[in-house]
PDB file of N, CA, C and O in Angstrom:
ATOM      1  N   UNK A   1     -50.384 -78.286 -22.865  1.00  0.00           N
ATOM      2  CA  UNK A   1     -49.048 -78.775 -22.554  1.00  0.00           C
ATOM      3  C   UNK A   1     -48.225 -78.958 -23.830  1.00  0.00           C
ATOM      4  O   UNK A   1     -47.029 -78.664 -23.853  1.00  0.00           O
ATOM      5  N   UNK A   2     -48.874 -79.446 -24.889  1.00  0.00           N
ATOM      6  CA  UNK A   2     -48.144 -79.647 -26.141  1.00  0.00           C
ATOM      7  C   UNK A   2     -47.681 -78.322 -26.726  1.00  0.00           C
ATOM      8  O   UNK A   2     -46.618 -78.249 -27.342  1.00  0.00           O
ATOM      9  N   UNK A   3     -48.476 -77.275 -26.536  1.00  0.00           N
ATOM     10  CA  UNK A   3     -48.080 -75.977 -27.085  1.00  0.00           C
ATOM     11  C   UNK A   3     -46.840 -75.439 -26.374  1.00  0.00           C
ATOM     12  O   UNK A   3     -46.023 -74.759 -26.993  1.00  0.00           O
ATOM     13  N   UNK A   4     -46.689 -75.738 -25.072  1.00  0.00           N
ATOM     14  CA  UNK A   4     -45.489 -75.310 -24.352  1.00  0.00           C
ATOM     15  C   UNK A   4     -44.257 -76.034 -24.871  1.00  0.00           C
ATOM     16  O   UNK A   4     -43.193 -75.435 -25.029  1.00  0.00           O
ATOM     17  N   UNK A   5     -44.409 -77.332 -25.136  1.00  0.00           N
ATOM     18  CA  UNK A   5     -43.277 -78.099 -25.687  1.00  0.00           C
ATOM     19  C   UNK A   5     -42.918 -77.598 -27.076  1.00  0.00           C
ATOM     20  O   UNK A   5     -41.743 -77.457 -27.415  1.00  0.00           O
ATOM     21  N   UNK A   6     -43.945 -77.331 -27.875  1.00  0.00           N
ATOM     22  CA  UNK A   6     -43.702 -76.822 -29.231  1.00  0.00           C
ATOM     23  C   UNK A   6     -42.991 -75.481 -29.176  1.00  0.00           C
ATOM     24  O   UNK A   6     -42.042 -75.241 -29.923  1.00  0.00           O
ATOM     25  N   UNK A   7     -43.455 -74.602 -28.283  1.00  0.00           N
ATOM     26  CA  UNK A   7     -42.835 -73.287 -28.153  1.00  0.00           C
ATOM     27  C   UNK A   7     -41.387 -73.409 -27.702  1.00  0.00           C
ATOM     28  O   UNK A   7     -40.520 -72.703 -28.215  1.00  0.00           O
ATOM     29  N   UNK A   8     -41.116 -74.287 -26.759  1.00  0.00           N
ATOM     30  CA  UNK A   8     -39.744 -74.496 -26.292  1.00  0.00           C
ATOM     31  C   UNK A   8     -38.849 -75.001 -27.414  1.00  0.00           C
ATOM     32  O   UNK A   8     -37.738 -74.505 -27.601  1.00  0.00           O
ATOM     33  N   UNK A   9     -39.330 -75.976 -28.152  1.00  0.00           N
ATOM     34  CA  UNK A   9     -38.546 -76.514 -29.273  1.00  0.00           C
ATOM     35  C   UNK A   9     -38.333 -75.442 -30.332  1.00  0.00           C
ATOM     36  O   UNK A   9     -37.245 -75.332 -30.896  1.00  0.00           O
ATOM     37  N   UNK A  10     -39.361 -74.658 -30.603  1.00  0.00           N
ATOM     38  CA  UNK A  10     -39.240 -73.582 -31.587  1.00  0.00           C
ATOM     39  C   UNK A  10     -38.189 -72.561 -31.160  1.00  0.00           C
ATOM     40  O   UNK A  10     -37.376 -72.125 -31.976  1.00  0.00           O
ATOM     41  N   UNK A  11     -38.204 -72.179 -29.886  1.00  0.00           N
ATOM     42  CA  UNK A  11     -37.233 -71.197 -29.392  1.00  0.00           C
ATOM     43  C   UNK A  11     -35.819 -71.754 -29.485  1.00  0.00           C
ATOM     44  O   UNK A  11     -34.898 -71.034 -29.870  1.00  0.00           O
ATOM     45  N   UNK A  12     -35.636 -73.002 -29.143  1.00  0.00           N
ATOM     46  CA  UNK A  12     -34.301 -73.618 -29.224  1.00  0.00           C
ATOM     47  C   UNK A  12     -33.808 -73.637 -30.662  1.00  0.00           C
ATOM     48  O   UNK A  12     -32.655 -73.297 -30.926  1.00  0.00           O
ATOM     49  N   UNK A  13     -34.672 -74.032 -31.595  1.00  0.00           N
ATOM     50  CA  UNK A  13     -34.279 -74.065 -33.005  1.00  0.00           C
ATOM     51  C   UNK A  13     -33.988 -72.657 -33.511  1.00  0.00           C
ATOM     52  O   UNK A  13     -33.024 -72.447 -34.248  1.00  0.00           O
ATOM     53  N   UNK A  14     -34.815 -71.696 -33.118  1.00  0.00           N
ATOM     54  CA  UNK A  14     -34.621 -70.313 -33.552  1.00  0.00           C
ATOM     55  C   UNK A  14     -33.295 -69.762 -33.049  1.00  0.00           C
ATOM     56  O   UNK A  14     -32.544 -69.152 -33.811  1.00  0.00           O
ATOM     57  N   UNK A  15     -33.004 -69.976 -31.759  1.00  0.00           N
ATOM     58  CA  UNK A  15     -31.753 -69.470 -31.203  1.00  0.00           C
ATOM     59  C   UNK A  15     -30.538 -70.172 -31.803  1.00  0.00           C
ATOM     60  O   UNK A  15     -29.490 -69.553 -31.984  1.00  0.00           O
ATOM     61  N   UNK A  16     -30.671 -71.444 -32.107  1.00  0.00           N
ATOM     62  CA  UNK A  16     -29.579 -72.167 -32.754  1.00  0.00           C
ATOM     63  C   UNK A  16     -29.324 -71.617 -34.147  1.00  0.00           C
ATOM     64  O   UNK A  16     -28.175 -71.479 -34.566  1.00  0.00           O
ATOM     65  N   UNK A  17     -30.388 -71.306 -34.857  1.00  0.00           N
ATOM     66  CA  UNK A  17     -30.245 -70.762 -36.211  1.00  0.00           C
ATOM     67  C   UNK A  17     -29.649 -69.363 -36.187  1.00  0.00           C
ATOM     68  O   UNK A  17     -28.991 -68.954 -37.143  1.00  0.00           O
ATOM     69  N   UNK A  18     -29.870 -68.628 -35.111  1.00  0.00           N
ATOM     70  CA  UNK A  18     -29.349 -67.261 -35.014  1.00  0.00           C
ATOM     71  C   UNK A  18     -27.910 -67.207 -34.518  1.00  0.00           C
ATOM     72  O   UNK A  18     -27.302 -66.136 -34.516  1.00  0.00           O
ATOM     73  N   UNK A  19     -27.372 -68.307 -34.111  1.00  0.00           N
ATOM     74  CA  UNK A  19     -26.006 -68.330 -33.591  1.00  0.00           C
ATOM     75  C   UNK A  19     -25.023 -68.002 -34.711  1.00  0.00           C
ATOM     76  O   UNK A  19     -25.227 -68.412 -35.854  1.00  0.00           O
ATOM     77  N   UNK A  20     -23.972 -67.275 -34.397  1.00  0.00           N
ATOM     78  CA  UNK A  20     -22.996 -66.922 -35.439  1.00  0.00           C
ATOM     79  C   UNK A  20     -22.313 -68.167 -35.989  1.00  0.00           C
ATOM     80  O   UNK A  20     -22.072 -69.133 -35.264  1.00  0.00           O
ATOM     81  N   UNK A  21     -22.012 -68.127 -37.253  1.00  0.00           N
ATOM     82  CA  UNK A  21     -21.400 -69.275 -37.937  1.00  0.00           C
ATOM     83  C   UNK A  21     -19.899 -69.091 -38.136  1.00  0.00           C
ATOM     84  O   UNK A  21     -19.282 -69.807 -38.924  1.00  0.00           O
ATOM     85  N   UNK A  22     -19.321 -68.146 -37.432  1.00  0.00           N
ATOM     86  CA  UNK A  22     -17.904 -67.859 -37.568  1.00  0.00           C
ATOM     87  C   UNK A  22     -17.226 -67.980 -36.213  1.00  0.00           C
ATOM     88  O   UNK A  22     -17.891 -67.871 -35.182  1.00  0.00           O
ATOM     89  N   UNK A  23     -15.919 -68.201 -36.192  1.00  0.00           N
ATOM     90  CA  UNK A  23     -15.223 -68.326 -34.899  1.00  0.00           C
ATOM     91  C   UNK A  23     -15.178 -66.976 -34.181  1.00  0.00           C
ATOM     92  O   UNK A  23     -15.135 -65.920 -34.812  1.00  0.00           O
ATOM     93  N   UNK A  24     -15.187 -67.037 -32.873  1.00  0.00           N
ATOM     94  CA  UNK A  24     -15.149 -65.817 -32.086  1.00  0.00           C
ATOM     95  C   UNK A  24     -13.752 -65.194 -32.046  1.00  0.00           C
ATOM     96  O   UNK A  24     -13.630 -63.981 -31.876  1.00  0.00           O
ATOM     97  N   UNK A  25     -12.715 -65.984 -32.196  1.00  0.00           N
ATOM     98  CA  UNK A  25     -11.346 -65.476 -32.121  1.00  0.00           C
ATOM     99  C   UNK A  25     -10.885 -64.990 -33.484  1.00  0.00           C
ATOM    100  O   UNK A  25     -11.158 -65.614 -34.510  1.00  0.00           O
ATOM    101  N   UNK A  26     -10.199 -63.894 -33.477  1.00  0.00           N
ATOM    102  CA  UNK A  26      -9.659 -63.336 -34.710  1.00  0.00           C
ATOM    103  C   UNK A  26      -8.401 -64.116 -35.083  1.00  0.00           C
ATOM    104  O   UNK A  26      -7.432 -64.101 -34.324  1.00  0.00           O
ATOM    105  N   UNK A  27      -8.386 -64.791 -36.221  1.00  0.00           N
ATOM    106  CA  UNK A  27      -7.198 -65.577 -36.590  1.00  0.00           C
ATOM    107  C   UNK A  27      -5.998 -64.707 -36.931  1.00  0.00           C
ATOM    108  O   UNK A  27      -4.868 -65.197 -36.931  1.00  0.00           O
ATOM    109  N   UNK A  28      -6.218 -63.415 -37.226  1.00  0.00           N
ATOM    110  CA  UNK A  28      -5.119 -62.516 -37.575  1.00  0.00           C
ATOM    111  C   UNK A  28      -4.515 -61.821 -36.365  1.00  0.00           C
ATOM    112  O   UNK A  28      -3.552 -61.066 -36.500  1.00  0.00           O
ATOM    113  N   UNK A  29      -5.065 -62.067 -35.196  1.00  0.00           N
ATOM    114  CA  UNK A  29      -4.553 -61.416 -33.987  1.00  0.00           C
ATOM    115  C   UNK A  29      -3.173 -61.966 -33.646  1.00  0.00           C
ATOM    116  O   UNK A  29      -2.897 -63.156 -33.793  1.00  0.00           O
ATOM    117  N   UNK A  30      -2.327 -61.068 -33.189  1.00  0.00           N
ATOM    118  CA  UNK A  30      -0.972 -61.480 -32.809  1.00  0.00           C
ATOM    119  C   UNK A  30      -1.039 -62.357 -31.564  1.00  0.00           C
ATOM    120  O   UNK A  30      -1.874 -62.151 -30.684  1.00  0.00           O
ATOM    121  N   UNK A  31      -0.150 -63.332 -31.508  1.00  0.00           N
ATOM    122  CA  UNK A  31      -0.122 -64.214 -30.345  1.00  0.00           C
ATOM    123  C   UNK A  31       0.442 -63.463 -29.146  1.00  0.00           C
ATOM    124  O   UNK A  31       1.439 -62.749 -29.255  1.00  0.00           O
ATOM    125  N   UNK A  32      -0.204 -63.632 -28.013  1.00  0.00           N
ATOM    126  CA  UNK A  32       0.227 -62.925 -26.806  1.00  0.00           C
ATOM    127  C   UNK A  32       1.561 -63.468 -26.320  1.00  0.00           C
ATOM    128  O   UNK A  32       1.840 -64.663 -26.419  1.00  0.00           O
ATOM    129  N   UNK A  33       2.377 -62.566 -25.793  1.00  0.00           N
ATOM    130  CA  UNK A  33       3.675 -62.959 -25.259  1.00  0.00           C
ATOM    131  C   UNK A  33       3.626 -62.863 -23.735  1.00  0.00           C
ATOM    132  O   UNK A  33       3.379 -61.794 -23.176  1.00  0.00           O
ATOM    133  N   UNK A  34       3.861 -63.981 -23.081  1.00  0.00           N
ATOM    134  CA  UNK A  34       3.837 -64.026 -21.627  1.00  0.00           C
ATOM    135  C   UNK A  34       5.204 -64.451 -21.113  1.00  0.00           C
ATOM    136  O   UNK A  34       5.796 -65.411 -21.607  1.00  0.00           O
ATOM    137  N   UNK A  35       5.698 -63.724 -20.114  1.00  0.00           N
ATOM    138  CA  UNK A  35       6.920 -64.148 -19.434  1.00  0.00           C
ATOM    139  C   UNK A  35       6.583 -65.189 -18.372  1.00  0.00           C
ATOM    140  O   UNK A  35       7.317 -66.157 -18.173  1.00  0.00           O
ATOM    141  N   UNK A  36       5.470 -64.970 -17.703  1.00  0.00           N
ATOM    142  CA  UNK A  36       5.031 -65.897 -16.670  1.00  0.00           C
ATOM    143  C   UNK A  36       3.530 -65.720 -16.461  1.00  0.00           C
ATOM    144  O   UNK A  36       2.947 -64.710 -16.855  1.00  0.00           O
ATOM    145  N   UNK A  37       2.931 -66.701 -15.846  1.00  0.00           N
ATOM    146  CA  UNK A  37       1.514 -66.662 -15.515  1.00  0.00           C
ATOM    147  C   UNK A  37       1.382 -66.786 -14.006  1.00  0.00           C
ATOM    148  O   UNK A  37       1.995 -67.657 -13.390  1.00  0.00           O
ATOM    149  N   UNK A  38       0.600 -65.931 -13.429  1.00  0.00           N
ATOM    150  CA  UNK A  38       0.379 -65.939 -11.993  1.00  0.00           C
ATOM    151  C   UNK A  38      -0.986 -66.543 -11.709  1.00  0.00           C
ATOM    152  O   UNK A  38      -1.994 -66.096 -12.256  1.00  0.00           O
ATOM    153  N   UNK A  39      -1.019 -67.554 -10.859  1.00  0.00           N
ATOM    154  CA  UNK A  39      -2.274 -68.186 -10.458  1.00  0.00           C
ATOM    155  C   UNK A  39      -2.589 -67.727  -9.048  1.00  0.00           C
ATOM    156  O   UNK A  39      -1.785 -67.893  -8.131  1.00  0.00           O
ATOM    157  N   UNK A  40      -3.758 -67.154  -8.887  1.00  0.00           N
ATOM    158  CA  UNK A  40      -4.191 -66.672  -7.579  1.00  0.00           C
ATOM    159  C   UNK A  40      -5.408 -67.491  -7.168  1.00  0.00           C
ATOM    160  O   UNK A  40      -6.369 -67.624  -7.926  1.00  0.00           O
ATOM    161  N   UNK A  41      -5.353 -68.029  -5.974  1.00  0.00           N
ATOM    162  CA  UNK A  41      -6.508 -68.782  -5.479  1.00  0.00           C
ATOM    163  C   UNK A  41      -6.759 -68.425  -4.025  1.00  0.00           C
ATOM    164  O   UNK A  41      -5.878 -67.960  -3.302  1.00  0.00           O
ATOM    165  N   UNK A  42      -7.974 -68.659  -3.642  1.00  0.00           N
ATOM    166  CA  UNK A  42      -8.368 -68.376  -2.273  1.00  0.00           C
ATOM    167  C   UNK A  42      -9.335 -69.465  -1.841  1.00  0.00           C
ATOM    168  O   UNK A  42     -10.148 -69.937  -2.635  1.00  0.00           O
ATOM    169  N   UNK A  43      -9.244 -69.853  -0.610  1.00  0.00           N
ATOM    170  CA  UNK A  43     -10.146 -70.869  -0.079  1.00  0.00           C
ATOM    171  C   UNK A  43     -10.528 -70.461   1.328  1.00  0.00           C
ATOM    172  O   UNK A  43      -9.670 -70.136   2.148  1.00  0.00           O
ATOM    173  N   UNK A  44     -11.816 -70.479   1.599  1.00  0.00           N
ATOM    174  CA  UNK A  44     -12.288 -70.156   2.934  1.00  0.00           C
ATOM    175  C   UNK A  44     -13.499 -71.026   3.231  1.00  0.00           C
ATOM    176  O   UNK A  44     -14.452 -71.070   2.453  1.00  0.00           O
ATOM    177  N   UNK A  45     -13.452 -71.710   4.353  1.00  0.00           N
ATOM    178  CA  UNK A  45     -14.523 -72.631   4.732  1.00  0.00           C
ATOM    179  C   UNK A  45     -15.117 -72.175   6.056  1.00  0.00           C
ATOM    180  O   UNK A  45     -14.420 -72.087   7.067  1.00  0.00           O
ATOM    181  N   UNK A  46     -16.405 -71.889   6.035  1.00  0.00           N
ATOM    182  CA  UNK A  46     -17.118 -71.543   7.261  1.00  0.00           C
ATOM    183  C   UNK A  46     -18.072 -72.665   7.614  1.00  0.00           C
ATOM    184  O   UNK A  46     -18.631 -73.316   6.732  1.00  0.00           O
ATOM    185  N   UNK A  47     -18.258 -72.890   8.903  1.00  0.00           N
ATOM    186  CA  UNK A  47     -19.211 -73.883   9.381  1.00  0.00           C
ATOM    187  C   UNK A  47     -20.332 -73.136  10.075  1.00  0.00           C
ATOM    188  O   UNK A  47     -20.090 -72.412  11.040  1.00  0.00           O
ATOM    189  N   UNK A  48     -21.548 -73.301   9.598  1.00  0.00           N
ATOM    190  CA  UNK A  48     -22.702 -72.698  10.241  1.00  0.00           C
ATOM    191  C   UNK A  48     -23.427 -73.809  10.974  1.00  0.00           C
ATOM    192  O   UNK A  48     -24.209 -74.554  10.384  1.00  0.00           O
ATOM    193  N   UNK A  49     -23.161 -73.911  12.256  1.00  0.00           N
ATOM    194  CA  UNK A  49     -23.695 -74.995  13.066  1.00  0.00           C
ATOM    195  C   UNK A  49     -24.432 -74.395  14.263  1.00  0.00           C
ATOM    196  O   UNK A  49     -24.222 -73.234  14.613  1.00  0.00           O
ATOM    197  N   UNK A  50     -25.276 -75.178  14.870  1.00  0.00           N
ATOM    198  CA  UNK A  50     -26.010 -74.709  16.045  1.00  0.00           C
ATOM    199  C   UNK A  50     -25.015 -74.375  17.153  1.00  0.00           C
ATOM    200  O   UNK A  50     -24.211 -75.219  17.550  1.00  0.00           O
ATOM    201  N   UNK A  51     -25.072 -73.159  17.641  1.00  0.00           N
ATOM    202  CA  UNK A  51     -24.165 -72.732  18.707  1.00  0.00           C
ATOM    203  C   UNK A  51     -22.811 -72.271  18.204  1.00  0.00           C
ATOM    204  O   UNK A  51     -22.034 -71.714  18.978  1.00  0.00           O
ATOM    205  N   UNK A  52     -22.502 -72.487  16.924  1.00  0.00           N
ATOM    206  CA  UNK A  52     -21.223 -72.065  16.358  1.00  0.00           C
ATOM    207  C   UNK A  52     -21.509 -71.311  15.061  1.00  0.00           C
ATOM    208  O   UNK A  52     -21.181 -71.783  13.972  1.00  0.00           O
ATOM    209  N   UNK A  53     -22.114 -70.157  15.188  1.00  0.00           N
ATOM    210  CA  UNK A  53     -22.495 -69.386  14.013  1.00  0.00           C
ATOM    211  C   UNK A  53     -21.255 -68.932  13.250  1.00  0.00           C
ATOM    212  O   UNK A  53     -20.425 -68.185  13.768  1.00  0.00           O
ATOM    213  N   UNK A  54     -21.152 -69.389  12.035  1.00  0.00           N
ATOM    214  CA  UNK A  54     -20.035 -69.050  11.154  1.00  0.00           C
ATOM    215  C   UNK A  54     -18.684 -69.280  11.829  1.00  0.00           C
ATOM    216  O   UNK A  54     -17.858 -68.371  11.916  1.00  0.00           O
ATOM    217  N   UNK A  55     -18.475 -70.491  12.296  1.00  0.00           N
ATOM    218  CA  UNK A  55     -17.199 -70.895  12.891  1.00  0.00           C
ATOM    219  C   UNK A  55     -16.160 -71.025  11.788  1.00  0.00           C
ATOM    220  O   UNK A  55     -16.453 -71.534  10.706  1.00  0.00           O
ATOM    221  N   UNK A  56     -14.951 -70.565  12.064  1.00  0.00           N
ATOM    222  CA  UNK A  56     -13.861 -70.596  11.094  1.00  0.00           C
ATOM    223  C   UNK A  56     -12.844 -71.655  11.518  1.00  0.00           C
ATOM    224  O   UNK A  56     -12.020 -71.398  12.396  1.00  0.00           O
ATOM    225  N   UNK A  57     -12.891 -72.859  10.897  1.00  0.00           N
ATOM    226  CA  UNK A  57     -11.928 -73.906  11.264  1.00  0.00           C
ATOM    227  C   UNK A  57     -10.577 -73.655  10.589  1.00  0.00           C
ATOM    228  O   UNK A  57     -10.368 -74.041   9.439  1.00  0.00           O
ATOM    229  N   UNK A  58      -9.676 -73.012  11.306  1.00  0.00           N
ATOM    230  CA  UNK A  58      -8.400 -72.590  10.730  1.00  0.00           C
ATOM    231  C   UNK A  58      -7.576 -73.766  10.207  1.00  0.00           C
ATOM    232  O   UNK A  58      -6.983 -73.672   9.132  1.00  0.00           O
ATOM    233  N   UNK A  59      -7.533 -74.874  10.956  1.00  0.00           N
ATOM    234  CA  UNK A  59      -6.723 -76.012  10.512  1.00  0.00           C
ATOM    235  C   UNK A  59      -7.270 -76.620   9.221  1.00  0.00           C
ATOM    236  O   UNK A  59      -6.489 -77.000   8.348  1.00  0.00           O
ATOM    237  N   UNK A  60      -8.583 -76.719   9.083  1.00  0.00           N
ATOM    238  CA  UNK A  60      -9.164 -77.258   7.849  1.00  0.00           C
ATOM    239  C   UNK A  60      -8.862 -76.336   6.673  1.00  0.00           C
ATOM    240  O   UNK A  60      -8.551 -76.814   5.582  1.00  0.00           O
ATOM    241  N   UNK A  61      -8.946 -75.037   6.875  1.00  0.00           N
ATOM    242  CA  UNK A  61      -8.632 -74.094   5.816  1.00  0.00           C
ATOM    243  C   UNK A  61      -7.168 -74.213   5.389  1.00  0.00           C
ATOM    244  O   UNK A  61      -6.862 -74.204   4.197  1.00  0.00           O
ATOM    245  N   UNK A  62      -6.278 -74.322   6.355  1.00  0.00           N
ATOM    246  CA  UNK A  62      -4.856 -74.430   6.040  1.00  0.00           C
ATOM    247  C   UNK A  62      -4.553 -75.725   5.282  1.00  0.00           C
ATOM    248  O   UNK A  62      -3.748 -75.724   4.351  1.00  0.00           O
ATOM    249  N   UNK A  63      -5.195 -76.829   5.677  1.00  0.00           N
ATOM    250  CA  UNK A  63      -5.002 -78.097   4.970  1.00  0.00           C
ATOM    251  C   UNK A  63      -5.471 -77.985   3.523  1.00  0.00           C
ATOM    252  O   UNK A  63      -4.790 -78.459   2.614  1.00  0.00           O
ATOM    253  N   UNK A  64      -6.627 -77.363   3.300  1.00  0.00           N
ATOM    254  CA  UNK A  64      -7.148 -77.231   1.943  1.00  0.00           C
ATOM    255  C   UNK A  64      -6.263 -76.322   1.100  1.00  0.00           C
ATOM    256  O   UNK A  64      -6.073 -76.578  -0.089  1.00  0.00           O
ATOM    257  N   UNK A  65      -5.727 -75.282   1.686  1.00  0.00           N
ATOM    258  CA  UNK A  65      -4.807 -74.402   0.955  1.00  0.00           C
ATOM    259  C   UNK A  65      -3.565 -75.184   0.535  1.00  0.00           C
ATOM    260  O   UNK A  65      -3.083 -75.016  -0.585  1.00  0.00           O
ATOM    261  N   UNK A  66      -3.043 -76.031   1.413  1.00  0.00           N
ATOM    262  CA  UNK A  66      -1.880 -76.850   1.063  1.00  0.00           C
ATOM    263  C   UNK A  66      -2.209 -77.812  -0.079  1.00  0.00           C
ATOM    264  O   UNK A  66      -1.388 -78.022  -0.972  1.00  0.00           O
ATOM    265  N   UNK A  67      -3.403 -78.392  -0.050  1.00  0.00           N
ATOM    266  CA  UNK A  67      -3.824 -79.295  -1.138  1.00  0.00           C
ATOM    267  C   UNK A  67      -3.864 -78.526  -2.451  1.00  0.00           C
ATOM    268  O   UNK A  67      -3.375 -79.012  -3.471  1.00  0.00           O
ATOM    269  N   UNK A  68      -4.441 -77.334  -2.433  1.00  0.00           N
ATOM    270  CA  UNK A  68      -4.512 -76.533  -3.656  1.00  0.00           C
ATOM    271  C   UNK A  68      -3.125 -76.131  -4.151  1.00  0.00           C
ATOM    272  O   UNK A  68      -2.878 -76.132  -5.357  1.00  0.00           O
ATOM    273  N   UNK A  69      -2.229 -75.791  -3.248  1.00  0.00           N
ATOM    274  CA  UNK A  69      -0.855 -75.450  -3.641  1.00  0.00           C
ATOM    275  C   UNK A  69      -0.185 -76.634  -4.331  1.00  0.00           C
ATOM    276  O   UNK A  69       0.504 -76.457  -5.335  1.00  0.00           O
ATOM    277  N   UNK A  70      -0.381 -77.834  -3.802  1.00  0.00           N
ATOM    278  CA  UNK A  70       0.236 -79.022  -4.404  1.00  0.00           C
ATOM    279  C   UNK A  70      -0.358 -79.345  -5.777  1.00  0.00           C
ATOM    280  O   UNK A  70       0.334 -79.876  -6.645  1.00  0.00           O
ATOM    281  N   UNK A  71      -1.616 -79.029  -5.970  1.00  0.00           N
ATOM    282  CA  UNK A  71      -2.252 -79.283  -7.264  1.00  0.00           C
ATOM    283  C   UNK A  71      -1.642 -78.401  -8.355  1.00  0.00           C
ATOM    284  O   UNK A  71      -1.434 -78.866  -9.476  1.00  0.00           O
ATOM    285  N   UNK A  72      -1.352 -77.129  -8.039  1.00  0.00           N
ATOM    286  CA  UNK A  72      -0.871 -76.226  -9.082  1.00  0.00           C
ATOM    287  C   UNK A  72       0.647 -76.258  -9.257  1.00  0.00           C
ATOM    288  O   UNK A  72       1.162 -75.560 -10.130  1.00  0.00           O
ATOM    289  N   UNK A  73       1.368 -77.025  -8.478  1.00  0.00           N
ATOM    290  CA  UNK A  73       2.829 -77.116  -8.638  1.00  0.00           C
ATOM    291  C   UNK A  73       3.199 -77.853  -9.892  1.00  0.00           C
ATOM    292  O   UNK A  73       4.384 -78.021 -10.183  1.00  0.00           O
TER     293      UNK A  73
END
């Protein structure tokens, strides 16, 4: 059991040491120009219940979509 813990700790230390020491983003890259940003979301809720295999509660879905719309306003 101790050898498994040692191996796990060794792998974690090894992978940490191999991690790049520089930022992933290029600091010389030009800043992107956006006129607008489009947010697309989708919500679908199915109920898998006895006798109601994959029932689609339309009112619950519509309520959740309205909640999501209000969050992103």
